[in-house]
Each structure stands twice: as C-alpha cells, then as structure tokens.
C-alpha positions as a Python dict, from the first residue, in 0.01 Angstrom:
ca = {
    (1, 'M'): (0, 0, 0),
    (2, 'K'): (-315, -150, -152),
    (3, 'A'): (-124, -462, -258),
    (4, 'S'): (6, -521, 95),
    (5, 'M'): (-348, -479, 235),
    (6, 'K'): (-475, -741, -12),
    (7, 'L'): (-199, -982, 92),
    (8, 'V'): (-288, -937, 460),
    (9, 'A'): (-658, -992, 384),
    (10, 'M'): (-577, -1305, 182),
    (11, 'G'): (-363, -1438, 468),
    (12, 'V'): (-646, -1385, 715),
    (13, 'L'): (-894, -1562, 485),
    (14, 'C'): (-655, -1854, 432),
    (15, 'G'): (-612, -1888, 809),
    (16, 'V'): (-989, -1902, 857),
    (17, 'A'): (-1029, -2159, 582),
    (18, 'S'): (-763, -2383, 730),
    (19, 'A'): (-932, -2370, 1074),
    (20, 'Q'): (-1253, -2508, 927),
    (21, 'P'): (-1293, -2882, 878),
    (22, 'Q'): (-1254, -3027, 532),
    (23, 'Q'): (-1600, -3097, 390),
    (24, 'L'): (-1626, -3469, 321),
    (25, 'V'): (-1895, -3660, 135),
    (26, 'L'): (-2017, -4015, 187),
    (27, 'R'): (-1809, -4161, -96),
    (28, 'D'): (-1493, -4025, 75),
    (29, 'L'): (-1549, -4288, 347),
    (30, 'E'): (-1528, -4583, 106),
    (31, 'G'): (-1244, -4816, 201),
    (32, 'K'): (-1272, -4725, 571),
    (33, 'S'): (-1489, -5023, 680),
    (34, 'L'): (-1800, -4803, 662),
    (35, 'R'): (-2101, -4927, 860),
    (36, 'T'): (-2431, -4756, 944),
    (37, 'L'): (-2527, -4818, 1307),
    (38, 'S'): (-2868, -4965, 1391),
    (39, 'K'): (-3119, -4786, 1615),
    (40, 'D'): (-3021, -5008, 1911),
    (41, 'E'): (-2650, -4943, 1851),
    (42, 'V'): (-2705, -4566, 1824),
    (43, 'T'): (-2915, -4563, 2143),
    (44, 'Q'): (-2648, -4754, 2335),
    (45, 'L'): (-2364, -4542, 2196),
    (46, 'M'): (-2527, -4202, 2246),
    (47, 'T'): (-2673, -4244, 2595),
    (48, 'G'): (-2420, -4081, 2827),
    (49, 'A'): (-2176, -4015, 2541),
    (50, 'K'): (-1931, -3726, 2543),
    (51, 'M'): (-1959, -3552, 2207),
    (52, 'A'): (-1709, -3325, 2030),
    (53, 'R'): (-1695, -3174, 1682),
    (54, 'I'): (-1564, -2882, 1486),
    (55, 'S'): (-1856, -2701, 1324),
    (56, 'Q'): (-1856, -2595, 961),
    (57, 'R'): (-1785, -2244, 1090),
    (58, 'G'): (-1471, -2365, 1269),
    (59, 'N'): (-1603, -2355, 1627),
    (60, 'Q'): (-1523, -2639, 1866),
    (61, 'H'): (-1838, -2779, 2031),
    (62, 'Y'): (-1859, -3017, 2328),
    (63, 'W'): (-2148, -3175, 2520),
    (64, 'T'): (-2251, -3488, 2708),
    (65, 'N'): (-2581, -3661, 2623),
    (66, 'D'): (-2771, -3702, 2952),
    (67, 'A'): (-2983, -4017, 2977),
    (68, 'G'): (-3294, -3798, 3003),
    (69, 'G'): (-3242, -3644, 2658),
    (70, 'S'): (-3081, -3311, 2747),
    (71, 'F'): (-2733, -3157, 2745),
    (72, 'V'): (-2548, -2828, 2773),
    (73, 'A'): (-2327, -2757, 2472),
    (74, 'S'): (-2012, -2546, 2492),
    (75, 'S'): (-1856, -2354, 2204),
    (76, 'D'): (-1517, -2184, 2191),
    (77, 'N'): (-1658, -1932, 1937),
    (78, 'R'): (-1319, -1904, 1768),
    (79, 'G'): (-1449, -1981, 1421),
    (80, 'A'): (-1551, -1744, 1145),
    (81, 'G'): (-1922, -1795, 1212),
    (82, 'A'): (-1923, -1666, 1568),
    (83, 'A'): (-2117, -1344, 1624),
    (84, 'V'): (-1877, -1047, 1626),
    (85, 'R'): (-1963, -958, 1986),
    (86, 'S'): (-1891, -1313, 2108),
    (87, 'Q'): (-1607, -1423, 1878),
    (88, 'G'): (-1334, -1584, 2086),
    (89, 'R'): (-1548, -1590, 2402),
    (90, 'P'): (-1668, -1932, 2514),
    (91, 'A'): (-2045, -1981, 2525),
    (92, 'T'): (-2292, -2244, 2635),
    (93, 'A'): (-2641, -2338, 2517),
    (94, 'R'): (-2905, -2584, 2629),
    (95, 'G'): (-2991, -2871, 2400),
    (96, 'K'): (-3204, -3182, 2362),
    (97, 'W'): (-3133, -3512, 2187),
    (98, 'H'): (-3322, -3828, 2094),
    (99, 'I'): (-3304, -4123, 1858),
    (100, 'S'): (-3565, -4125, 1579),
    (101, 'D'): (-3771, -4432, 1487),
    (102, 'D'): (-3539, -4499, 1192),
    (103, 'G'): (-3226, -4484, 1412),
    (104, 'R'): (-3103, -4130, 1345),
    (105, 'Y'): (-2940, -3920, 1618),
    (106, 'C'): (-3143, -3598, 1649),
    (107, 'L'): (-3053, -3280, 1833),
    (108, 'L'): (-3174, -2930, 1903),
    (109, 'I'): (-2934, -2662, 2033),
    (110, 'E'): (-3072, -2320, 2118),
    (111, 'W'): (-2762, -2108, 2053),
    (112, 'T'): (-2770, -1737, 2134),
    (113, 'G'): (-2649, -1497, 1867),
    (114, 'V'): (-2674, -1758, 1590),
    (115, 'P'): (-2974, -1958, 1462),
    (116, 'T'): (-3105, -2256, 1656),
    (117, 'E'): (-2952, -2581, 1533),
    (118, 'E'): (-3190, -2871, 1470),
    (119, 'W'): (-3120, -3185, 1268),
    (120, 'C'): (-3133, -3568, 1255),
    (121, 'R'): (-2851, -3776, 1105),
    (122, 'F'): (-2755, -4139, 1061),
    (123, 'V'): (-2448, -4247, 1261),
    (124, 'L'): (-2169, -4411, 1064),
    (125, 'H'): (-1879, -4603, 1213),
    (126, 'T'): (-1554, -4628, 1018),
    (127, 'S'): (-1198, -4741, 1080),
    (128, 'D'): (-1112, -4382, 1178),
    (129, 'G'): (-1411, -4298, 1399),
    (130, 'Y'): (-1767, -4173, 1376),
    (131, 'Y'): (-1941, -3961, 1115),
    (132, 'M'): (-2300, -3843, 1072),
    (133, 'T'): (-2498, -3784, 754),
    (134, 'K'): (-2853, -3707, 639),
    (135, 'S'): (-2855, -3988, 381),
    (136, 'T'): (-2668, -4318, 353),
    (137, 'S'): (-2760, -4378, -11),
    (138, 'V'): (-2624, -4070, -192),
    (139, 'G'): (-2247, -4070, -246),
    (140, 'T'): (-2231, -3690, -261),
    (141, 'E'): (-2415, -3639, 70),
    (142, 'H'): (-2205, -3443, 323),
    (143, 'V'): (-2070, -3632, 623),
    (144, 'Y'): (-1968, -3473, 952),
    (145, 'K'): (-1692, -3605, 1182),
    (146, 'F'): (-1775, -3647, 1553),
    (147, 'E'): (-1564, -3761, 1846),
    (148, 'I'): (-1787, -3987, 2057),
    (149, 'T'): (-1659, -4136, 2383),
    (150, 'K'): (-1806, -4278, 2702),
}
C-alpha cells in the first residue's frame, strides 16, 4: 500500500514539473540570432503589446500594456504556486509598467494571495521569439520566455 501511494505521489510531482517551463539561461540562446533591444525598440514594442507567459510556478499569465503604463493581468492559477484556496480558479490583478532609463521593461503586479511581483529586465529578441533577463553579460543568468504581440 505504501509503495503504491509513493508511486501516485511521484506521478503527481512529475506532472507538476512538466507543466512548469524549462529554466533557460542566457547561454542557451546562443545560435538563435540573439539581440538585446534598445530603449527605443523596447518602448515601441511594449506600448500596447499583448503579453503572455508561463510563470515559474506554471501559471499562465496574460495582460495588455496600456499606453498610460497600466494593465490588468490574468492568471489561470493552475500551477503549483497558486494559493490552495484559488488553485484552478482564474484571477486578475492590477499592474503598472514602464521602461527604465537603461531600456529595461519594468513591471509591478499586485497579486492577491501571493507576493507582489516587481522587476525590471532587458528584452532579448531571438529567432524563436522574445526573452527577458536581468543581465545580458552573465551566461548563467536566467532568461524568461514571453509571447509579445500587437
């Protein structure tokens, strides 16, 4: 009985792990025509952009960057990091965005039930889409995949 319970638990954990995005680092993007966008390019790209990502916790997030610097983010809360009371129930949260003086895309999302999210990252364009990262000079720096469309 205990062995079958362990197998079920392992299957659940494997399912959660496979739902989460693979964690990439900057050097993983080599050979994909990697280019860091300038401040002007980031401003043009992000104003009015529809954004989508899968968080490190496995939740799908969507929002549209309003020209005035605000947005409303949606989360499916299906990932492992969703609060127990909200797991599987869609949620929304207000957010703000801006472009820093050095050209990084910055955001603040005031999620409920999980900590507020606040960060600034450089925007990278590759042959397979857009990524964001804290540093463009350290090969082991994590990169995060984003779908960005107008």
